[in-house]
Structures are given as C-alpha cells and as structure tokens.
Biopython code that builds the backbone (N, CA, C, O; Angstrom):
import numpy as np
from Bio.PDB.StructureBuilder import StructureBuilder

atoms = [
    (1, "MET", "N", (7.076, -26.850, -23.337)),
    (1, "MET", "CA", (5.887, -26.379, -24.005)),
    (1, "MET", "C", (5.088, -25.526, -23.029)),
    (1, "MET", "O", (4.918, -25.894, -21.867)),
    (2, "GLU", "N", (4.608, -24.404, -23.498)),
    (2, "GLU", "CA", (3.801, -23.505, -22.674)),
    (2, "GLU", "C", (2.336, -23.625, -23.083)),
    (2, "GLU", "O", (1.998, -23.518, -24.262)),
    (3, "VAL", "N", (1.484, -23.845, -22.104)),
    (3, "VAL", "CA", (0.054, -23.967, -22.353)),
    (3, "VAL", "C", (-0.631, -22.696, -21.887)),
    (3, "VAL", "O", (-0.381, -22.221, -20.779)),
    (4, "LYS", "N", (-1.487, -22.148, -22.723)),
    (4, "LYS", "CA", (-2.227, -20.940, -22.365)),
    (4, "LYS", "C", (-3.670, -21.314, -22.093)),
    (4, "LYS", "O", (-4.264, -22.126, -22.802)),
    (5, "VAL", "N", (-4.224, -20.703, -21.048)),
    (5, "VAL", "CA", (-5.584, -21.017, -20.616)),
    (5, "VAL", "C", (-6.349, -19.728, -20.424)),
    (5, "VAL", "O", (-5.815, -18.752, -19.896)),
    (6, "CYS", "N", (-7.599, -19.724, -20.851)),
    (6, "CYS", "CA", (-8.495, -18.608, -20.574)),
    (6, "CYS", "C", (-9.645, -19.121, -19.714)),
    (6, "CYS", "O", (-10.256, -20.146, -20.021)),
    (7, "PHE", "N", (-9.929, -18.405, -18.647)),
    (7, "PHE", "CA", (-11.056, -18.734, -17.783)),
    (7, "PHE", "C", (-12.249, -17.911, -18.237)),
    (7, "PHE", "O", (-12.134, -16.705, -18.454)),
    (8, "ILE", "N", (-13.399, -18.568, -18.379)),
    (8, "ILE", "CA", (-14.630, -17.878, -18.761)),
    (8, "ILE", "C", (-15.670, -18.207, -17.703)),
    (8, "ILE", "O", (-15.947, -19.376, -17.435)),
    (9, "THR", "N", (-16.249, -17.165, -17.101)),
    (9, "THR", "CA", (-17.209, -17.386, -16.031)),
    (9, "THR", "C", (-18.256, -16.293, -16.011)),
    (9, "THR", "O", (-18.041, -15.199, -16.531)),
    (10, "ALA", "N", (-19.385, -16.598, -15.410)),
    (10, "ALA", "CA", (-20.442, -15.606, -15.230)),
    (10, "ALA", "C", (-20.415, -15.052, -13.811)),
    (10, "ALA", "O", (-21.220, -14.186, -13.469)),
    (11, "TYR", "N", (-19.511, -15.536, -12.997)),
    (11, "TYR", "CA", (-19.468, -15.156, -11.586)),
    (11, "TYR", "C", (-18.224, -14.344, -11.276)),
    (11, "TYR", "O", (-17.257, -14.350, -12.037)),
    (12, "GLU", "N", (-18.260, -13.644, -10.148)),
    (12, "GLU", "CA", (-17.107, -12.883, -9.690)),
    (12, "GLU", "C", (-15.949, -13.834, -9.391)),
    (12, "GLU", "O", (-16.157, -15.000, -9.057)),
    (13, "VAL", "N", (-14.756, -13.329, -9.514)),
    (13, "VAL", "CA", (-13.567, -14.134, -9.246)),
    (13, "VAL", "C", (-13.495, -14.461, -7.760)),
    (13, "VAL", "O", (-13.566, -13.570, -6.913)),
    (14, "ASN", "N", (-13.354, -15.738, -7.456)),
    (14, "ASN", "CA", (-13.109, -16.146, -6.080)),
    (14, "ASN", "C", (-11.600, -16.092, -5.897)),
    (14, "ASN", "O", (-10.886, -17.038, -6.231)),
    (15, "TYR", "N", (-11.127, -14.978, -5.365)),
    (15, "TYR", "CA", (-9.695, -14.705, -5.291)),
    (15, "TYR", "C", (-8.938, -15.799, -4.534)),
    (15, "TYR", "O", (-7.863, -16.212, -4.966)),
    (16, "GLN", "N", (-9.480, -16.266, -3.424)),
    (16, "GLN", "CA", (-8.781, -17.291, -2.641)),
    (16, "GLN", "C", (-8.626, -18.592, -3.421)),
    (16, "GLN", "O", (-7.585, -19.243, -3.336)),
    (17, "ALA", "N", (-9.643, -18.972, -4.176)),
    (17, "ALA", "CA", (-9.552, -20.200, -4.972)),
    (17, "ALA", "C", (-8.507, -20.046, -6.069)),
    (17, "ALA", "O", (-7.740, -20.972, -6.331)),
    (18, "LEU", "N", (-8.473, -18.883, -6.712)),
    (18, "LEU", "CA", (-7.462, -18.656, -7.752)),
    (18, "LEU", "C", (-6.060, -18.611, -7.160)),
    (18, "LEU", "O", (-5.111, -19.078, -7.791)),
    (19, "ARG", "N", (-5.912, -18.056, -5.955)),
    (19, "ARG", "CA", (-4.595, -18.034, -5.298)),
    (19, "ARG", "C", (-4.112, -19.466, -5.026)),
    (19, "ARG", "O", (-2.913, -19.736, -5.093)),
    (20, "ALA", "N", (-5.027, -20.370, -4.723)),
    (20, "ALA", "CA", (-4.633, -21.753, -4.473)),
    (20, "ALA", "C", (-4.106, -22.412, -5.749)),
    (20, "ALA", "O", (-3.188, -23.230, -5.701)),
    (21, "VAL", "N", (-4.695, -22.047, -6.886)),
    (21, "VAL", "CA", (-4.271, -22.624, -8.160)),
    (21, "VAL", "C", (-3.034, -21.912, -8.693)),
    (21, "VAL", "O", (-2.178, -22.538, -9.319)),
    (22, "PHE", "N", (-2.935, -20.596, -8.447)),
    (22, "PHE", "CA", (-1.820, -19.776, -8.947)),
    (22, "PHE", "C", (-1.130, -19.097, -7.765)),
    (22, "PHE", "O", (-1.296, -17.892, -7.574)),
    (23, "PRO", "N", (-0.366, -19.834, -6.975)),
    (23, "PRO", "CA", (0.225, -19.258, -5.761)),
    (23, "PRO", "C", (1.208, -18.117, -6.024)),
    (23, "PRO", "O", (1.422, -17.288, -5.139)),
    (24, "ALA", "N", (1.806, -18.049, -7.199)),
    (24, "ALA", "CA", (2.772, -16.991, -7.496)),
    (24, "ALA", "C", (2.101, -15.683, -7.917)),
    (24, "ALA", "O", (2.763, -14.646, -7.970)),
    (25, "ALA", "N", (0.818, -15.711, -8.212)),
    (25, "ALA", "CA", (0.106, -14.514, -8.657)),
    (25, "ALA", "C", (-0.098, -13.564, -7.481)),
    (25, "ALA", "O", (-0.499, -13.985, -6.396)),
    (26, "THR", "N", (0.179, -12.290, -7.701)),
    (26, "THR", "CA", (-0.039, -11.293, -6.651)),
    (26, "THR", "C", (-1.350, -10.550, -6.845)),
    (26, "THR", "O", (-1.898, -9.995, -5.892)),
    (27, "THR", "N", (-1.865, -10.533, -8.090)),
    (27, "THR", "CA", (-3.167, -9.929, -8.379)),
    (27, "THR", "C", (-3.885, -10.817, -9.382)),
    (27, "THR", "O", (-3.280, -11.719, -9.961)),
    (28, "THR", "N", (-5.181, -10.565, -9.592)),
    (28, "THR", "CA", (-5.898, -11.349, -10.595)),
    (28, "THR", "C", (-5.363, -11.056, -11.989)),
    (28, "THR", "O", (-5.527, -11.878, -12.891)),
    (29, "ASP", "N", (-4.724, -9.897, -12.190)),
    (29, "ASP", "CA", (-4.118, -9.588, -13.488)),
    (29, "ASP", "C", (-2.964, -10.526, -13.805)),
    (29, "ASP", "O", (-2.683, -10.794, -14.973)),
    (30, "ASP", "N", (-2.291, -11.027, -12.769)),
    (30, "ASP", "CA", (-1.168, -11.948, -12.973)),
    (30, "ASP", "C", (-1.621, -13.324, -13.433)),
    (30, "ASP", "O", (-0.815, -14.112, -13.928)),
    (31, "ILE", "N", (-2.893, -13.615, -13.275)),
    (31, "ILE", "CA", (-3.406, -14.925, -13.645)),
    (31, "ILE", "C", (-3.444, -15.082, -15.156)),
    (31, "ILE", "O", (-3.239, -16.181, -15.672)),
    (32, "GLY", "N", (-3.701, -14.010, -15.859)),
    (32, "GLY", "CA", (-3.730, -14.089, -17.307)),
    (32, "GLY", "C", (-5.114, -13.832, -17.857)),
    (32, "GLY", "O", (-5.785, -12.882, -17.454)),
    (33, "CYS", "N", (-5.534, -14.662, -18.760)),
    (33, "CYS", "CA", (-6.782, -14.461, -19.488)),
    (33, "CYS", "C", (-7.983, -14.875, -18.635)),
    (33, "CYS", "O", (-8.196, -16.059, -18.373)),
    (34, "PHE", "N", (-8.745, -13.899, -18.218)),
    (34, "PHE", "CA", (-9.949, -14.153, -17.435)),
    (34, "PHE", "C", (-11.074, -13.359, -18.077)),
    (34, "PHE", "O", (-11.020, -12.129, -18.112)),
    (35, "ILE", "N", (-12.084, -14.037, -18.581)),
    (35, "ILE", "CA", (-13.190, -13.390, -19.295)),
    (35, "ILE", "C", (-14.457, -13.597, -18.491)),
    (35, "ILE", "O", (-14.828, -14.725, -18.165)),
    (36, "GLN", "N", (-15.121, -12.483, -18.175)),
    (36, "GLN", "CA", (-16.360, -12.586, -17.415)),
    (36, "GLN", "C", (-17.547, -12.359, -18.337)),
    (36, "GLN", "O", (-17.596, -11.372, -19.070)),
    (37, "LYS", "N", (-18.514, -13.293, -18.293)),
    (37, "LYS", "CA", (-19.721, -13.165, -19.099)),
    (37, "LYS", "C", (-20.660, -12.164, -18.455)),
    (37, "LYS", "O", (-20.604, -11.997, -17.237)),
    (38, "PRO", "N", (-21.499, -11.504, -19.187)),
    (38, "PRO", "CA", (-21.613, -11.584, -20.645)),
    (38, "PRO", "C", (-20.444, -10.863, -21.309)),
    (38, "PRO", "O", (-19.933, -9.873, -20.785)),
    (39, "VAL", "N", (-20.035, -11.362, -22.444)),
    (39, "VAL", "CA", (-18.926, -10.765, -23.174)),
    (39, "VAL", "C", (-19.340, -10.595, -24.632)),
    (39, "VAL", "O", (-19.946, -11.483, -25.232)),
    (40, "ASP", "N", (-19.005, -9.456, -25.175)),
    (40, "ASP", "CA", (-19.252, -9.173, -26.582)),
    (40, "ASP", "C", (-18.332, -10.057, -27.426)),
    (40, "ASP", "O", (-17.192, -10.307, -27.037)),
    (41, "VAL", "N", (-18.806, -10.520, -28.553)),
    (41, "VAL", "CA", (-18.018, -11.415, -29.412)),
    (41, "VAL", "C", (-16.701, -10.756, -29.811)),
    (41, "VAL", "O", (-15.661, -11.416, -29.799)),
    (42, "ASP", "N", (-16.718, -9.472, -30.164)),
    (42, "ASP", "CA", (-15.477, -8.784, -30.545)),
    (42, "ASP", "C", (-14.485, -8.737, -29.385)),
    (42, "ASP", "O", (-13.286, -8.920, -29.592)),
    (43, "ASP", "N", (-14.975, -8.493, -28.157)),
    (43, "ASP", "CA", (-14.096, -8.485, -26.989)),
    (43, "ASP", "C", (-13.541, -9.877, -26.714)),
    (43, "ASP", "O", (-12.379, -10.025, -26.335)),
    (44, "PHE", "N", (-14.370, -10.891, -26.903)),
    (44, "PHE", "CA", (-13.936, -12.271, -26.714)),
    (44, "PHE", "C", (-12.781, -12.597, -27.664)),
    (44, "PHE", "O", (-11.774, -13.176, -27.256)),
    (45, "ILE", "N", (-12.937, -12.222, -28.916)),
    (45, "ILE", "CA", (-11.893, -12.471, -29.917)),
    (45, "ILE", "C", (-10.620, -11.719, -29.563)),
    (45, "ILE", "O", (-9.527, -12.260, -29.726)),
    (46, "LYS", "N", (-10.732, -10.491, -29.086)),
    (46, "LYS", "CA", (-9.550, -9.701, -28.679)),
    (46, "LYS", "C", (-8.812, -10.387, -27.551)),
    (46, "LYS", "O", (-7.583, -10.447, -27.565)),
    (47, "HIS", "N", (-9.551, -10.916, -26.555)),
    (47, "HIS", "CA", (-8.906, -11.623, -25.432)),
    (47, "HIS", "C", (-8.130, -12.828, -25.942)),
    (47, "HIS", "O", (-6.980, -13.035, -25.554)),
    (48, "ILE", "N", (-8.739, -13.613, -26.795)),
    (48, "ILE", "CA", (-8.096, -14.827, -27.303)),
    (48, "ILE", "C", (-6.879, -14.481, -28.159)),
    (48, "ILE", "O", (-5.821, -15.093, -28.016)),
    (49, "GLU", "N", (-7.032, -13.505, -29.040)),
    (49, "GLU", "CA", (-5.883, -13.103, -29.874)),
    (49, "GLU", "C", (-4.733, -12.587, -29.036)),
    (49, "GLU", "O", (-3.573, -12.853, -29.351)),
    (50, "ALA", "N", (-5.032, -11.853, -27.973)),
    (50, "ALA", "CA", (-3.983, -11.324, -27.099)),
    (50, "ALA", "C", (-3.235, -12.463, -26.410)),
    (50, "ALA", "O", (-2.018, -12.391, -26.243)),
    (51, "GLU", "N", (-3.942, -13.499, -26.014)),
    (51, "GLU", "CA", (-3.305, -14.649, -25.371)),
    (51, "GLU", "C", (-2.436, -15.454, -26.339)),
    (51, "GLU", "O", (-1.434, -16.042, -25.931)),
    (52, "LEU", "N", (-2.811, -15.482, -27.596)),
    (52, "LEU", "CA", (-2.061, -16.261, -28.576)),
    (52, "LEU", "C", (-0.786, -15.567, -29.045)),
    (52, "LEU", "O", (0.052, -16.187, -29.700)),
    (53, "ARG", "N", (-0.638, -14.320, -28.723)),
    (53, "ARG", "CA", (0.586, -13.579, -29.124)),
    (53, "ARG", "C", (1.736, -13.945, -28.253)),
    (53, "ARG", "O", (2.839, -13.428, -28.437)),
]
sb = StructureBuilder()
sb.init_structure("model")
sb.init_model(0)
sb.init_chain("A")
sb.init_seg("    ")
for serial, (resi, resn, name, xyz) in enumerate(atoms, 1):
    if name == "N":
        sb.init_residue(resn, " ", resi, " ")
    sb.init_atom(name, np.array(xyz, "f"), 0.0, 1.0, " ", f" {name:<3s}", serial, name[0])
structure = sb.get_structure()
C-alpha cells in the first residue's frame, strides 16, 4: 500500500530536516506535495488532486 502525504506549513522548508526524513530525495521537489501558506483554495485543491492521481 502506498501512502501519500502533503506537508502544509507557513514557514520556509528546513532542507536538512526534510533530508533526514527523506534521505533519497535530491531536491525538495523529490519530496512530493509541499504546500506553503498562505495558499489559495483553488491552488490547495489542485495540489491535493495532483497527489491523488
């Protein structure tokens, strides 16, 4: 079973902390769904729909 996760935060990405959780990631783009607040509702829905595909 594959679990999909979206991170939602109001702060900048702490790259070192994310590398500790996702050691195989070479960039923050490799981490997957990362949403930074403030986010428009339409953009939020687009992020979630993209992850569910």
